[in-house]
VEXDREN-2710 file (C-alpha; in Angstrom, 1 decimal):
% VEXDREN-2710
k/r/px/py/pz
1/MET/-5.4/8.9/-37.0
2/LYS/-7.0/8.5/-40.4
3/LYS/-6.8/11.1/-43.1
4/THR/-9.7/11.1/-45.5
5/ILE/-11.3/12.8/-48.5
6/ASN/-15.1/12.6/-49.1
7/SER/-16.4/9.3/-47.7
8/ILE/-13.3/7.3/-48.6
9/ALA/-10.1/7.2/-46.6
10/LEU/-7.4/8.6/-48.8
11/ILE/-5.0/5.9/-47.9
12/PHE/-7.5/3.4/-49.1
13/VAL/-7.4/5.0/-52.6
14/LEU/-3.6/4.6/-52.6
15/ILE/-3.8/1.0/-51.5
16/CYS/-6.4/0.1/-54.1
17/SER/-4.1/1.5/-56.8
18/PHE/-1.7/-1.4/-56.1
19/SER/-4.2/-4.2/-56.4
20/PHE/-1.5/-6.8/-56.9
21/VAL/-0.2/-6.3/-53.4
22/SER/-2.0/-8.0/-50.5
23/ASN/-3.0/-6.1/-47.4
24/ALA/-0.8/-8.3/-45.3
25/GLN/2.2/-7.5/-47.4
26/VAL/1.6/-3.8/-47.2
27/HIS/0.3/-3.1/-43.7
28/SER/2.2/-5.3/-41.3
29/ASP/5.1/-4.0/-39.2
30/ALA/6.9/-7.2/-40.2
31/ALA/6.6/-6.2/-43.9
32/LEU/8.1/-2.8/-43.2
33/ARG/11.0/-4.3/-41.2
34/ARG/11.6/-6.8/-43.9
35/ILE/12.0/-4.3/-46.7
36/ILE/14.1/-2.0/-44.6
37/GLU/16.5/-4.9/-44.2
38/GLN/16.3/-5.8/-47.9
39/ASP/17.0/-2.2/-48.9
40/LYS/20.2/-2.3/-46.9
41/THR/21.6/-5.1/-49.1
42/SER/20.0/-3.8/-52.4
43/ARG/22.5/-1.0/-52.8
44/ASP/25.7/-0.6/-54.7
45/ALA/29.1/0.6/-53.3
46/ARG/27.9/4.3/-53.5
47/GLY/24.7/3.6/-51.6
48/ASN/22.4/3.8/-54.7
49/LEU/19.5/1.4/-54.9
50/SER/20.1/-1.6/-57.2
51/THR/17.8/-2.1/-60.1
52/LEU/15.1/-4.7/-59.2
53/SER/12.0/-5.7/-61.1
54/ALA/9.4/-3.1/-61.7
55/ALA/6.9/-5.1/-59.5
56/GLU/9.5/-5.4/-56.6
57/HIS/10.2/-1.6/-56.7
58/ALA/6.4/-1.0/-56.7
59/LEU/5.9/-3.4/-53.8
60/ARG/8.6/-1.8/-51.6
61/ALA/7.4/1.7/-52.4
62/ASP/3.9/0.6/-51.4
63/VAL/5.0/-0.8/-48.1
64/TYR/6.9/2.4/-47.3
65/SER/4.1/4.7/-48.4
66/THR/1.3/2.9/-46.5
67/ASN/3.6/3.1/-43.4
68/ARG/4.0/6.8/-44.2
69/GLN/7.7/6.7/-44.9
70/PHE/7.4/8.7/-48.1
71/PRO/11.0/9.6/-49.0
72/GLN/11.9/5.9/-48.9
73/ALA/8.9/5.2/-51.1
74/ARG/9.9/7.8/-53.6
75/GLU/13.3/6.3/-53.9
76/HIS/11.8/3.2/-55.4
77/TRP/9.3/5.1/-57.5
78/GLN/12.2/7.1/-59.0
79/LYS/13.8/3.8/-60.0
80/ILE/10.7/2.9/-61.9
81/LEU/10.7/6.3/-63.7
82/ASP/14.4/5.8/-64.5
83/VAL/14.4/2.2/-65.6
84/TYR/10.9/1.3/-66.6
85/PRO/9.4/4.5/-68.1
86/THR/7.4/2.6/-70.8
87/ASN/5.9/0.0/-68.4
88/ALA/2.3/0.9/-68.6
89/SER/1.4/-1.6/-65.8
90/VAL/3.3/0.3/-63.1
91/MET/3.8/3.9/-64.5
92/PRO/0.3/5.3/-63.7
93/LYS/0.4/3.9/-60.2
94/THR/4.0/5.2/-59.8
95/LEU/3.0/8.7/-60.8
96/PHE/-0.1/8.6/-58.6
97/GLY/2.0/7.4/-55.6
98/ILE/4.6/10.2/-56.0
99/ALA/1.9/12.8/-56.3
100/ARG/-0.1/11.5/-53.3
101/SER/3.1/11.3/-51.2
102/TYR/3.7/15.0/-51.7
103/MET/0.1/15.7/-50.9
104/TRP/0.4/13.8/-47.6
105/GLU/3.5/15.9/-46.9
106/ARG/1.5/19.1/-47.7
107/GLU/3.9/19.8/-50.6
108/TYR/0.9/20.8/-52.8
109/GLU/2.7/22.5/-55.7
110/LYS/4.8/19.3/-56.2
111/ALA/1.7/17.2/-55.9
112/VAL/-0.1/19.3/-58.6
113/PHE/2.9/18.9/-60.9
114/TRP/2.8/15.1/-60.7
115/PHE/-1.0/14.8/-60.8
116/ASP/-1.0/16.9/-63.9
117/ARG/1.6/14.7/-65.5
118/LEU/-0.4/11.6/-64.6
119/THR/-3.6/12.9/-66.1
120/LYS/-1.9/14.1/-69.3
121/ASP/0.1/10.8/-69.8
122/PHE/-2.6/8.4/-68.8
123/PRO/-6.1/10.0/-69.2
124/GLY/-7.7/6.7/-70.1
125/THR/-6.9/5.0/-66.7
126/LYS/-8.5/5.2/-63.4
127/ASP/-5.3/6.6/-62.0
128/GLY/-5.4/9.4/-64.6
129/ARG/-9.0/10.3/-63.6
130/GLU/-8.0/10.2/-59.9
131/GLY/-5.1/12.4/-60.7
132/LEU/-7.3/15.2/-62.0
133/ALA/-9.6/15.0/-59.0
134/PHE/-6.7/15.1/-56.5
135/LYS/-5.2/18.0/-58.5
136/GLY/-8.3/19.9/-57.7
137/ALA/-8.0/18.9/-54.0
138/SER/-4.4/20.1/-53.9
139/TYR/-5.4/23.5/-55.3
140/VAL/-8.1/23.7/-52.6
141/ARG/-5.4/23.1/-49.9
142/MET/-3.3/25.8/-51.5
143/ASN/-6.3/28.2/-51.2
144/LYS/-6.2/28.5/-55.0
145/HIS/-10.0/28.1/-55.3
146/ALA/-10.4/29.6/-58.8
147/GLU/-7.9/27.0/-60.1
148/ALA/-9.7/24.3/-58.2
149/ALA/-13.0/25.3/-59.7
150/ARG/-11.5/25.1/-63.2
151/THR/-10.0/21.7/-62.4
152/TYR/-13.3/20.2/-61.1
153/GLU/-15.2/21.6/-64.1
154/GLN/-12.5/20.0/-66.4
155/TYR/-13.2/16.7/-64.7
156/ILE/-16.9/17.0/-65.3
157/VAL/-16.3/17.7/-69.0
158/MET/-13.6/15.1/-69.5
159/PHE/-15.0/12.3/-67.4
160/PRO/-18.8/12.7/-67.3
161/THR/-19.2/9.2/-66.0
162/GLY/-16.0/9.1/-63.9
163/GLU/-15.8/7.7/-60.4
164/ARG/-15.6/11.2/-58.9
165/VAL/-18.0/13.1/-61.1
166/GLU/-20.6/13.6/-58.3
167/THR/-18.0/14.9/-55.9
168/SER/-16.6/17.1/-58.6
169/TYR/-20.0/18.9/-58.9
170/LEU/-20.1/19.4/-55.2
171/ASN/-16.4/20.5/-55.0
172/LEU/-17.0/22.9/-57.8
173/ILE/-19.9/24.5/-55.9
174/GLU/-17.7/24.9/-52.8
175/SER/-14.8/26.3/-54.8
176/LEU/-17.1/28.9/-56.5
177/ARG/-18.4/29.8/-53.0
178/GLU/-14.8/30.3/-51.8
179/THR/-14.2/32.7/-54.7
180/ARG/-17.4/34.5/-53.8
181/LYS/-19.0/33.7/-57.1
182/TYR/-22.3/32.9/-55.3
183/ASP/-24.6/33.2/-58.3
184/GLU/-22.5/30.8/-60.3
185/ALA/-22.3/28.4/-57.3
186/ASN/-26.1/28.5/-57.2
187/ARG/-26.3/27.7/-60.9
188/TRP/-24.2/24.7/-60.4
189/VAL/-26.5/23.7/-57.5
190/GLU/-29.3/23.6/-60.0
191/LYS/-27.2/21.7/-62.5
192/ALA/-26.4/19.1/-59.8
193/ARG/-30.0/18.8/-58.9
194/GLN/-30.9/18.1/-62.6
195/ARG/-28.1/15.7/-63.1
196/PHE/-28.6/13.8/-59.9
197/SER/-32.3/14.2/-59.1
198/GLY/-33.5/12.1/-56.2
199/MET/-29.9/11.0/-55.4
200/PRO/-27.8/11.9/-52.4
201/THR/-25.8/14.3/-54.5
202/GLU/-28.9/16.4/-55.0
203/THR/-29.3/16.6/-51.2
204/ASN/-25.7/17.5/-50.8
205/ALA/-26.0/20.3/-53.4
206/LEU/-29.0/21.7/-51.5
207/HIS/-27.1/21.4/-48.3
208/ALA/-24.2/23.4/-49.8
209/ARG/-26.7/26.1/-50.7
210/LEU/-28.0/26.2/-47.1
211/ARG/-24.5/26.6/-45.7
212/MET/-23.5/29.2/-48.3
213/GLU/-26.6/31.3/-47.5
214/LEU/-26.0/31.0/-43.8
215/TYR/-22.4/32.1/-44.3
216/ARG/-23.5/35.1/-46.4
217/GLN/-25.9/36.0/-43.5
218/ASN/-28.8/35.7/-45.9
219/TYR/-30.9/34.2/-43.2
220/ALA/-34.3/34.3/-45.0
221/GLU/-32.7/32.4/-48.0
222/ALA/-31.1/30.0/-45.5
223/VAL/-34.5/29.2/-44.0
224/ARG/-35.9/28.7/-47.4
225/ALA/-33.0/26.4/-48.4
226/ALA/-33.6/24.4/-45.1
227/ASP/-37.3/24.0/-45.8
228/VAL/-36.6/22.7/-49.3
229/LEU/-34.4/20.0/-47.8
230/LEU/-36.8/19.2/-45.0
231/ASN/-39.7/18.9/-47.4
232/ARG/-37.7/16.5/-49.6
233/ARG/-37.2/14.1/-46.6
234/ASN/-34.4/12.4/-48.4
235/PHE/-31.3/12.3/-46.3
236/ALA/-30.2/8.7/-46.8
237/ASN/-26.5/8.4/-47.7
238/SER/-26.1/12.1/-47.8
239/MET/-23.7/14.4/-46.0
240/THR/-26.4/15.9/-43.8
241/SER/-29.4/14.9/-41.7
242/THR/-32.8/16.1/-40.5
243/ASP/-31.4/17.1/-37.1
244/GLU/-28.6/19.1/-38.7
245/VAL/-30.8/21.0/-41.2
246/LYS/-33.3/21.8/-38.4
247/PHE/-30.5/23.1/-36.2
248/LEU/-29.2/25.3/-39.1
249/LYS/-32.7/26.5/-39.8
250/GLY/-33.2/27.3/-36.1
251/LEU/-29.9/29.2/-36.1
252/ALA/-31.0/31.3/-39.1
253/LEU/-34.3/32.1/-37.4
254/GLU/-32.5/33.0/-34.2
255/LYS/-30.1/35.3/-36.1
256/SER/-33.2/36.9/-37.7
257/ASN/-34.6/37.7/-34.2
258/ARG/-37.4/35.2/-34.8
259/LYS/-37.0/33.8/-31.3
260/ALA/-40.3/31.9/-31.0
261/GLU/-39.8/30.2/-34.3
262/ALA/-36.3/29.3/-33.5
263/ILE/-37.4/27.7/-30.2
264/SER/-40.0/25.7/-32.0
265/VAL/-37.5/24.4/-34.5
266/TYR/-34.8/23.6/-31.9
267/SER/-37.5/21.8/-29.8
268/SER/-38.4/19.6/-32.7
269/ILE/-35.0/18.0/-32.6
270/PRO/-35.4/14.7/-30.7
271/ASP/-33.7/14.4/-27.3
272/SER/-31.1/11.7/-27.9
273/LEU/-27.6/10.9/-26.8
274/SER/-26.8/9.5/-30.3
275/SER/-27.5/12.8/-32.0
276/TYR/-24.8/15.5/-31.9
277/TYR/-27.3/18.2/-32.8
278/SER/-29.6/17.1/-30.1
279/GLY/-27.1/18.2/-27.5
280/LEU/-26.5/21.6/-29.3
281/ALA/-30.3/22.2/-29.6
282/ALA/-30.6/21.6/-25.8
283/GLU/-27.9/24.2/-25.2
284/LYS/-29.7/26.7/-27.5
285/LEU/-33.1/26.0/-25.7
286/SER/-31.5/26.5/-22.3
287/LYS/-30.1/29.9/-23.4
288/LEU/-33.2/31.1/-25.1
289/ASN/-35.6/29.9/-22.4
290/SER/-33.7/30.3/-19.1
291/GLY/-30.8/32.7/-19.6
292/GLY/-28.1/30.2/-19.9
293/GLN/-28.8/27.2/-17.6
294/LEU/-27.6/24.1/-19.4
295/GLN/-30.0/21.2/-19.3
296/LYS/-28.9/17.6/-19.6
297/THR/-29.9/15.6/-22.7
298/GLY/-30.6/12.0/-23.2
299/LYS/-30.3/9.5/-20.4
300/VAL/-26.9/8.6/-19.0
301/SER/-27.1/5.6/-16.6
302/THR/-24.5/4.1/-14.3
303/SER/-24.5/1.0/-16.5
304/MET/-22.9/3.1/-19.3
305/THR/-19.6/3.0/-17.4
306/ARG/-19.0/-0.4/-18.9
307/ASP/-19.0/1.1/-22.4
308/TYR/-17.3/4.4/-21.3
309/PRO/-14.6/3.2/-18.9
310/VAL/-11.7/5.2/-17.5
311/LEU/-8.5/3.5/-18.4
312/PHE/-4.9/4.8/-18.1
313/ARG/-6.0/7.4/-15.7
314/ALA/-2.6/8.3/-14.3
315/GLU/-1.2/8.7/-17.8
316/LEU/-4.1/10.9/-18.9
317/ILE/-3.9/13.2/-15.9
318/ARG/-0.1/13.5/-16.2
319/SER/0.0/14.1/-20.0
320/ALA/-3.4/15.6/-20.9
321/LYS/-4.6/17.6/-18.0
322/SER/-1.2/19.1/-17.4
323/ARG/-1.4/20.6/-21.0
324/GLY/-4.8/22.1/-20.5
325/ILE/-6.7/19.3/-22.3
326/ASP/-9.8/17.7/-20.8
327/PRO/-8.8/14.1/-20.2
328/ARG/-12.4/13.1/-21.0
329/PHE/-11.9/14.4/-24.5
330/VAL/-8.8/12.2/-24.9
331/LEU/-10.8/9.2/-23.7
332/ALA/-13.5/10.1/-26.2
333/ILE/-10.9/10.0/-29.0
334/MET/-9.3/6.8/-27.6
335/LYS/-12.7/5.0/-27.5
336/GLN/-13.4/5.9/-31.1
337/GLU/-9.9/5.3/-32.5
338/SER/-8.8/2.0/-30.9
339/SER/-11.5/0.9/-28.5
340/PHE/-8.7/1.1/-25.9
341/ARG/-6.5/-1.5/-27.6
342/ALA/-2.9/-0.5/-27.1
343/ASN/-1.7/-2.8/-29.9
344/ALA/-4.1/-1.6/-32.6
345/LYS/-2.8/-0.7/-36.0
346/SER/-4.9/0.7/-38.9
347/PRO/-4.6/0.2/-42.6
348/ALA/-3.1/3.8/-42.7
349/ALA/-0.3/2.6/-40.3
350/ALA/-1.8/4.5/-37.3
351/ARG/-0.7/2.8/-34.1
352/GLY/-1.8/2.4/-30.5
353/LEU/-4.5/3.9/-28.3
354/LEU/-4.8/7.2/-30.1
355/GLN/-3.9/5.8/-33.5
356/LEU/-0.9/8.1/-34.2
357/VAL/0.9/7.8/-37.5
358/TYR/4.7/7.9/-37.5
359/ASP/5.1/11.1/-39.5
360/THR/2.9/13.0/-37.0
361/ALA/4.5/11.4/-33.9
362/VAL/8.0/12.4/-35.0
363/LYS/7.0/16.0/-34.8
364/TYR/6.1/15.8/-31.1
365/ASN/8.1/13.0/-29.5
366/LYS/10.9/15.2/-28.2
367/LYS/8.4/17.7/-26.7
368/ALA/6.7/14.7/-25.1
369/GLY/10.0/13.7/-23.5
370/TYR/10.9/10.8/-25.8
371/ASN/14.1/11.7/-27.7
372/ASN/14.9/8.1/-28.9
373/PHE/11.8/7.2/-30.7
374/GLN/10.8/4.3/-33.0
375/ALA/7.4/3.7/-34.6
376/ASP/6.7/0.6/-32.5
377/ASP/7.0/2.7/-29.4
378/LEU/3.5/4.0/-30.1
379/TYR/2.2/0.7/-28.9
380/GLN/3.2/1.6/-25.4
381/PRO/0.3/3.4/-23.7
382/SER/2.4/5.9/-21.8
383/VAL/4.3/6.9/-25.0
384/ASN/1.2/7.1/-27.1
385/ILE/-0.8/9.2/-24.6
386/ALA/2.2/11.5/-24.0
387/ILE/2.8/12.2/-27.7
388/GLY/-0.9/12.3/-28.5
389/SER/-1.5/14.8/-25.8
390/VAL/1.2/17.1/-27.1
391/TYR/-0.4/16.9/-30.5
392/ILE/-3.9/17.5/-29.3
393/ALA/-2.7/20.5/-27.2
394/GLU/-1.1/22.0/-30.4
395/LEU/-4.5/21.5/-32.2
396/LYS/-6.3/23.1/-29.3
397/ASP/-4.2/26.2/-29.5
398/GLU/-4.6/26.3/-33.3
399/PHE/-8.4/26.1/-33.3
400/GLY/-9.1/28.3/-30.3
401/GLY/-10.2/25.5/-28.0
402/MET/-13.0/24.2/-30.2
403/TYR/-13.0/20.5/-29.6
404/GLU/-15.1/19.8/-32.7
405/ALA/-12.3/21.4/-34.8
406/ILE/-9.7/19.4/-33.0
407/ALA/-11.6/16.1/-33.7
408/ALA/-12.0/17.1/-37.4
409/SER/-8.3/17.9/-37.7
410/TYR/-7.3/14.7/-35.9
411/ASN/-9.2/12.7/-38.5
412/GLY/-9.3/14.9/-41.6
413/GLY/-6.1/17.0/-41.4
414/GLU/-5.2/20.3/-40.0
415/ASP/-5.3/22.3/-43.2
416/ASN/-8.8/20.9/-44.0
417/ALA/-10.1/21.7/-40.5
418/ALA/-8.6/25.2/-40.7
419/ARG/-10.5/25.7/-44.0
420/TRP/-13.7/24.4/-42.6
421/LEU/-13.4/26.7/-39.6
422/GLU/-12.7/29.7/-41.9
423/ARG/-15.9/28.8/-43.8
424/SER/-18.0/28.8/-40.5
425/ARG/-20.1/31.8/-39.9
426/PRO/-20.9/32.2/-37.1
427/LYS/-18.0/30.3/-35.6
428/GLU/-20.2/28.0/-33.5
429/PRO/-19.5/24.3/-33.1
430/GLY/-22.7/23.3/-34.9
431/VAL/-22.0/25.4/-37.9
432/PHE/-18.4/24.2/-38.0
433/ALA/-19.6/20.5/-37.9
434/SER/-21.9/21.2/-40.8
435/GLU/-19.0/22.5/-42.9
436/VAL/-16.8/19.4/-42.4
437/GLY/-16.4/18.3/-46.0
438/PHE/-15.5/14.6/-45.7
439/ALA/-18.2/12.2/-44.7
440/GLU/-15.9/10.0/-42.6
441/SER/-14.5/13.0/-40.8
442/LYS/-17.9/14.5/-40.1
443/ASN/-19.2/11.2/-38.7
444/TYR/-16.0/11.0/-36.7
445/VAL/-16.6/14.4/-35.1
446/PHE/-20.2/13.4/-34.2
447/LYS/-19.0/10.1/-32.6
448/VAL/-16.2/11.7/-30.6
449/MET/-18.3/14.6/-29.4
450/ASN/-21.1/12.2/-28.4
451/ASN/-18.5/10.1/-26.5
452/TYR/-17.2/13.3/-24.9
453/ARG/-20.7/14.3/-23.9
454/VAL/-21.3/11.0/-22.1
455/TYR/-17.9/11.1/-20.4
456/ARG/-18.7/14.6/-19.0
457/GLU/-21.9/13.2/-17.6
458/LEU/-20.3/10.2/-16.0
459/TYR/-17.0/11.7/-14.7
460/THR/-15.3/14.8/-13.4
461/GLU/-12.4/16.3/-15.2
462/ASP/-10.2/14.4/-12.8
463/LEU/-11.8/11.2/-14.1
464/VAL/-13.6/10.5/-10.9
465/ARG/-17.1/8.9/-11.1
466/ARG/-19.8/11.5/-10.4
END
């Protein structure tokens, strides 16, 4: 599964930091096996790593880190710190790699320390700028939102034309909201609108205001914020859409007991299988109009079984349904993650049908019944589905059965999904989806849930064609 921040996969940032290493060198299973063997012979009598060139240490660290074997990567980065502390060509990337590895492992205090050192030592580099932005993100994951707000404001001041200045404005707004400094958050919404007028960031800032007012139960203000967005009609490349804003407006009207207006807004969302909010609007209309009878949306035809097949049925029934997971949801993830290719591997070293990464799989392999486990075992469908089902079952328990939150966590990380769920008021799927803060994760939720909707139309929970 892919872990992301904003619209860029986090691992892509790390890979790009080592531009002198080719993708083939970094990503392949053969590259990983090669450096493991090389490291066995690159040690002294006491088992300590021999000193190699700075570039070779950086290469091996990169191969390990992109395959999510972070302690092994840090062993090589430490050699660079010890032997090549004045090598400006590798030091920024080394500090960034160490910090990001701790962030991946959710050791956020350690990550903050290394990001802080990176920015102080190399403020004139892209890595130094990235370090400050990721320091803010680490504070967010520690629920230290006041510190995060100060960090994002620091980025805006220090790097007014930096690569992440737009997201720093937006993250500052969100951090101020988390600290309940709503007036200050709204002032930064206006600053973002002035700085990025007519750009997607202006739309995103207004969307942040809409979600904030909905969370505060200021429904009249939420309706006004939605109308400002709808009147602008400028959603291209933003984090929201016409359908989403209409749904949130309809919800605010509904909560204000303005039922007729809510029905009108929900009805204005086009009936489409490709729109996540279309399905939610149909559910709302069913409840408001007919006391709870759910109507079908879009058009599901028998020809769609070609694009939505049932594969690995026995494994899914055995591993998923036995753990209380709808097998159709697992198929929805599988379709999105690997297109049912058992040998698939992503740039983030996710493997197999459900695109599991090694450091996640080793948390669940024994519970899934596989005590002797190697990363390449994830290419076996039975192993991948079994371990993935244990993981999804854990997420289902953690998020109260909300499949949207499971999908968001699967793609964007558990701590992020937990924070987005906490920010959701009311805790409805559509509100949660609007709070997902990474563009890739949000689109992932939409795609998985749309897949799931079609699978439910086509098949029973036992994966039998209706």
